[in-house]
C-alpha positions in Angstrom: -0.1 0.1 -0.2 1.5 3.2 -1.4 1.2 5.9 1.9 -0.7 8.8 1.5 1.2 12.1 0.4 -0.3 15.3 2.5 0.2 18.9 1.2 -0.4 20.0 5.1 0.8 17.7 8.2 -0.6 19.3 11.8 0.5 17.7 15.1 -1.5 18.7 17.8 -1.1 17.8 21.6 -4.5 16.8 23.3 -4.1 20.0 25.5 -4.1 22.0 22.4 -7.2 20.3 20.9 -9.2 20.0 24.0 -9.3 21.8 27.5 -7.5 19.9 29.3 -6.9 22.4 32.1 -8.6 20.7 35.1 -6.8 17.5 34.2 -3.5 19.3 34.2 -4.5 20.4 37.9 -5.5 17.0 38.7 -2.4 15.6 37.6 -0.2 18.2 39.4 -2.2 18.0 42.6 -3.2 14.5 43.3 -0.6 12.4 41.0 -0.7 10.5 38.1 -2.7 7.3 39.5 -5.7 9.6 40.5 -5.4 11.4 37.4 -6.1 7.9 35.4 -9.0 7.3 37.5 -10.1 10.4 37.0 -10.3 9.5 33.3 -11.9 6.1 33.7 -14.9 7.5 35.4 -15.5 10.3 33.1 -14.5 8.3 29.8 -17.8 9.1 28.1 -17.6 12.9 29.2 -16.4 14.5 26.2 -13.5 17.3 26.9 -14.5 21.1 25.9 -12.8 22.1 22.6 -9.5 24.0 23.4 -8.0 26.9 21.4 -6.7 24.8 18.5 -9.9 23.1 17.9 -11.0 25.8 15.5 -7.9 25.3 13.2 -8.1 21.6 13.0 -11.7 21.6 12.3 -11.5 23.9 9.6 -8.6 22.8 8.2 -9.6 18.7 7.9 -13.0 20.4 6.2 -10.8 21.4 3.2 -10.3 17.7 2.6 -14.1 17.4 1.6 -13.8 19.6 -1.0 -10.6 18.2 -2.4 -10.1 15.5 -5.0 -7.3 14.0 -2.6 -6.7 14.1 1.0 -4.5 17.2 1.4 -4.7 17.7 5.0 -3.7 15.3 7.6 -3.9 16.2 11.9 -2.0 13.8 14.0 -2.9 13.8 17.6 -0.1 13.4 19.6 0.2 12.9 23.7 2.4 12.1 26.9 -0.5 10.1 28.0 0.0 6.3 27.8 -3.0 4.3 25.8 -5.0 3.9 28.7 -5.5 7.4 30.2 -5.9 8.4 26.2 -8.9 6.6 25.9 -11.1 9.8 26.8 -9.2 12.1 24.2 -10.0 9.3 21.7 -13.9 9.1 22.9 -13.8 13.1 22.3 -12.6 13.1 19.0 -15.2 10.3 18.0 -18.0 12.7 19.9 -16.9 15.7 17.7 -16.8 13.6 14.5 -13.1 14.6 14.1 -11.6 12.8 10.8 -8.5 12.4 13.2 -7.1 8.6 12.5 -3.4 8.7 13.3 -2.3 9.0 17.1 0.9 8.7 19.3 0.2 8.3 22.9 4.0 8.6 24.3 3.6 7.4 28.0 5.4 10.4 29.1 8.2 10.3 26.6 8.7 13.9 25.0 6.3 13.9 21.8 8.7 16.2 19.9 11.0 13.1 19.3 8.4 11.7 16.7 7.7 15.3 14.7 10.1 14.3 12.1 8.6 10.7 11.6 5.4 12.5 11.2 6.6 14.4 8.9 5.2 17.4 10.9 4.8 20.8 9.1 3.1 22.7 12.3 3.1 21.7 15.8 0.6 22.9 18.0 1.1 22.3 22.1 0.2 23.9 25.2 3.7 22.9 26.6 6.3 25.8 26.3 8.9 23.7 26.7 8.1 21.8 23.8 7.9 25.0 21.7 11.3 26.0 22.5 12.6 22.6 22.0 11.6 22.6 18.5 12.2 26.3 17.5 15.7 26.7 19.6 18.3 27.3 17.3 20.4 24.5 19.0 17.7 21.9 18.7 18.4 18.9 16.2 18.3 19.1 12.9 15.3 17.1 12.8 13.1 19.9 13.6 14.4 22.3 10.7 11.4 23.4 8.6 8.8 22.7 11.8 6.7 25.6 12.8 5.8 25.5 16.2 3.5 27.7 18.6 2.2 27.7 22.4 -1.6 27.5 22.0 -3.2 29.9 24.6 -6.2 28.9 26.7 -9.2 31.3 26.1 -10.0 33.6 28.8 -13.9 34.1 29.5 -14.4 37.4 31.6 -18.2 37.4 31.3 -20.2 34.2 32.0 -19.6 30.8 33.2 -19.0 28.0 30.9 -22.4 26.3 29.5 -23.1 22.9 30.6 -23.5 21.8 26.9 -21.0 21.3 24.7 -21.9 23.2 21.1 -21.2 21.1 18.3 -20.0 22.8 14.9 -21.0 20.8 11.6 -17.8 19.6 9.9 -19.0 21.0 6.6 -20.0 24.9 8.2 -17.3 25.8 10.7 -17.4 29.4 10.0 -21.2 29.3 9.2 -21.6 32.3 11.7 -20.2 35.7 10.5 -20.2 36.5 14.2 -18.7 33.5 15.3 -15.9 33.7 18.0 -14.7 31.6 21.0 -15.4 32.3 24.5 -14.1 30.5 27.3 -12.9 27.2 25.8 -16.3 26.7 24.0 -17.3 27.5 20.3 -20.6 29.5 20.8 -22.9 30.4 18.3 -22.7 33.8 18.6 -20.0 36.7 19.8 -20.2 37.8 23.3 -20.5 41.7 23.2 -20.4 42.3 27.0 -16.9 42.2 27.2 -15.9 45.1 25.2 -18.1 46.3 22.8 -15.9 48.6 21.0 -14.1 45.5 19.9 -17.2 43.4 19.0 -18.6 45.9 17.3 -16.5 45.5 13.8 -17.1 42.1 13.7 -20.9 42.2 13.9 -21.2 44.0 10.6 -18.6 41.7 8.6 -19.5 38.8 6.8 -16.9 36.2 5.5 -17.7 33.1 3.3 -18.7 30.0 4.7 -15.8 27.1 5.2 -13.1 29.6 4.7 -9.7 29.0 6.7 -8.3 32.2 8.0 -5.0 32.1 9.6 -3.2 35.5 10.8 0.5 36.1 10.8 2.3 38.5 13.2 5.4 39.9 11.1 8.6 40.2 12.9 9.5 37.0 15.0 7.0 35.3 13.2 7.0 35.3 9.3 10.3 37.3 9.5 13.2 36.5 12.0 13.9 38.7 14.7 16.6 40.6 13.3 14.2 43.7 13.7 13.5 43.5 16.9 17.2 43.2 17.8 18.0 46.4 16.0 14.8 48.4 17.6 16.4 47.0 21.1 20.1 48.0 20.5 19.2 51.4 18.5 15.8 52.4 19.3 13.3 53.7 17.3 15.1 56.2 14.8 17.8 53.3 14.6 15.4 50.9 13.3 14.2 53.2 11.0 17.6 53.9 9.5 18.4 50.4 9.1 15.3 49.6 7.4 15.6 52.3 4.6 19.6 51.0 4.4 18.1 47.6 3.8 14.9 48.0 2.2 15.8 46.4 -0.9 17.3 43.7 1.1 15.0 40.7 1.9 14.2 40.0 5.6 15.7 37.0 7.2 13.0 33.8 7.5 11.2 33.3 10.5 9.7 30.2 12.3 6.6 30.6 10.5 8.0 31.2 6.9 7.8 27.5 5.7 4.3 26.8 7.3 2.7 30.0 5.3 4.6 28.8 1.8 3.0 25.4 2.5 -0.6 27.2 3.1 0.1 28.6 0.0 0.7 25.4 -2.1 -2.3 23.9 -0.4 -4.4 26.6 -1.6 -3.1 25.9 -5.0 -3.8 22.4 -4.8 -7.8 22.9 -4.1 -8.1 24.5 -7.7 -9.4 27.8 -8.8 -12.6 27.1 -7.8 -11.6 26.6 -4.0 -8.4 28.9 -3.5 -10.7 31.4 -1.6 -11.3 28.8 1.2 -7.8 29.7 2.6 -7.1 33.2 3.6 -3.9 34.8 4.7 -3.2 38.4 6.9 -0.2 39.9 7.9 -1.1 42.0 11.0 2.2 44.0 11.8 3.3 46.8 14.2 5.2 48.1 11.5 4.4 51.2 9.6 5.1 52.8 6.5 8.7 53.4 7.0 9.1 49.3 7.6 6.6 47.9 4.6 8.6 48.7 1.6 11.4 45.7 2.8 8.2 43.6 3.8 6.8 43.7 0.6 10.2 43.3 -1.2 10.8 39.9 1.2 7.0 38.3 0.3 7.6 39.2 -3.3 11.4 37.5 -3.2 10.1 34.6 -1.2 7.1 34.0 -3.6 5.0 34.3 -0.8 1.3 36.0 -1.5 -0.4 37.3 1.5 -3.9 38.2 1.0 -4.2 41.1 3.5 -1.4 43.2 5.1 -2.3 45.4 7.8 0.7 48.0 8.9 -0.8 49.2 12.1 2.2 51.4 13.3 2.2 50.4 17.2 -2.1 50.1 17.5 -3.3 47.4 19.4 -4.1 44.3 17.0 -7.2 43.1 18.7 -10.1 44.8 16.8 -8.3 44.2 13.5 -8.4 40.0 14.5 -11.9 40.9 15.9 -13.1 42.0 12.6 -10.6 39.3 10.6 -12.2 36.4 13.1 -9.2 33.8 12.5 -9.2 30.5 13.0 -5.7 31.2 14.4 -3.4 34.1 15.2 0.2 33.6 15.6 2.3 36.3 17.2 5.9 36.5 19.1 4.5 38.6 21.6 3.1 37.4 24.9 1.3 41.0 25.7 -0.5 40.9 21.8 -1.5 37.4 22.7 -2.9 38.2 26.1 -4.9 40.8 24.6 -6.3 38.8 21.6 -6.9 35.1 23.1 -10.4 36.4 24.4 -11.4 37.0 21.4 -9.8 35.2 18.6 -7.7 31.4 19.1 -3.9 32.3 19.5 -0.8 31.1 19.7 2.6 32.3 20.8 5.5 31.5 18.6 8.3 31.5 21.5 11.1 32.5 19.4 13.8 35.5 19.3 14.7 38.0 21.7 11.7 38.8 23.1 11.3 35.3 24.2 14.9 34.3 25.6 14.7 31.4 27.9 14.5 32.4 30.9 16.8 30.3 32.8 19.5 31.0 30.3 18.6 34.6 30.8 19.5 34.2 34.6 22.5 32.6 34.2 23.9 35.1 31.7 22.7 37.9 34.2 24.7 36.1 37.0 27.6 36.1 35.1 27.7 39.7 33.8 27.0 40.3 37.5 29.8 38.7 38.9 32.2 40.4 36.4 30.4 43.9 37.1 30.7 43.1 41.0 34.2 42.4 41.1 35.1 45.1 43.0 37.8 46.1 45.6 35.5 48.2 47.7 34.1 46.7 50.7 31.4 49.3 51.0 30.3 48.6 47.4 30.1 44.7 47.9 28.3 44.9 50.8 25.7 47.4 49.0 25.4 44.9 46.0 25.7 41.4 47.6 22.2 41.5 48.9 21.0 41.8 45.0 23.8 40.0 42.5 26.5 37.6 43.3 29.5 39.9 44.6 33.2 39.2 45.0 36.1 41.5 46.7 38.7 42.0 45.1 41.4 42.4 48.1 44.2 44.9 46.8 45.3 48.3 47.4 45.4 50.8 50.0 41.8 50.0 50.8 42.4 46.7 51.5 45.7 46.4 53.9 46.0 43.5 56.4 44.8 45.1 59.6 47.9 43.4 61.6 50.5 44.9 59.1 49.0 48.1 59.2 49.0 47.8 63.0 52.5 46.9 63.1 53.4 49.7 60.6 51.9 52.5 62.4 53.5 51.4 65.9 57.2 51.5 64.4 56.5 54.7 62.7 55.3 56.1 65.7 58.4 54.9 67.7 60.5 56.3 65.1 58.6 59.9 65.3 58.9 59.7 69.2 62.5 58.9 69.2 63.5 61.7 66.4 61.8 64.5 69.1 63.0 63.2 72.5 66.7 63.9 71.2 
């Protein structure tokens, strides 16, 4: 049997596909055995949809209109097969055509991404994203996009008692659809922020369209611009961009995935290209857009809509776009957006340095700075940073030697005057 060749392979963890917040708390608080008992007791209670559910359902729906199976979604989980039974039952309940799975029983799931020929990895585990996107990771992760799917916050109401099942062929049938809490409701909640909800209320998108929104720097592009901004400031960044406006930006962690989406759209045929729509929503303004357009042209990447916001809040624009998912490297942007649209953080670049590595480097730098000869300076600093006194020079003479020297000098002076 010839194995199928897919245009796009998405690997998603159970906690990204479904809301497993309560399960994680039980595991942490009560241990693995109690967790397994809880799963068995609630085997036929389907898990609520998580932040990655919308993208998965809408992508899989593309297979229904294609001549071939173009999209494959693989469920991967660190749970064992026994405790993973509830995950499988939830997949059946929502009628998701997910047939391939890995339950690793505690083994790091990223070990199998290459074997699955993964293009996009979605997880609720920050360390897994760092493993895939780290520049020091295995070459097996080359070309794999990864993002931390963020839980959707419900700030207005309790979660409904019944899950809302969206028909497979009409994921986006409501133009007013939004994710509120961890459920896919049939209407947008306008009580949280009416100003943000208003643009979406009057906007209609085609039924069955997959909309994906990308940030620019640190997502489609590398973090080069972020580094320049942090070291040279805003004016330095503008000057750098003017000098390099005809030089393509370095590739970011989502560049290959965006090209895969474009190829997938082409494979759908002319009559169905509209079913995938991409958006660039960036904090850049007119100074930086020349280089962006040059880069996209050089890559051969077509983005349907580009929004250069010049630092404005992205959330109202995302409300209007109503994407299946929004990718951004900024936690601040994600936290603002996740209440209204499914959001995933691309943990990459200078804005997302590993805290452990950052603490170590800061500690080393602090030790270098605090190699001071002054006891007074050291006493002030040692409460806050590792400090070491350089005992050298006139400020640090041995007290015993100093007393002896002073005593000898005093006797010599007395002898002079006594004569």
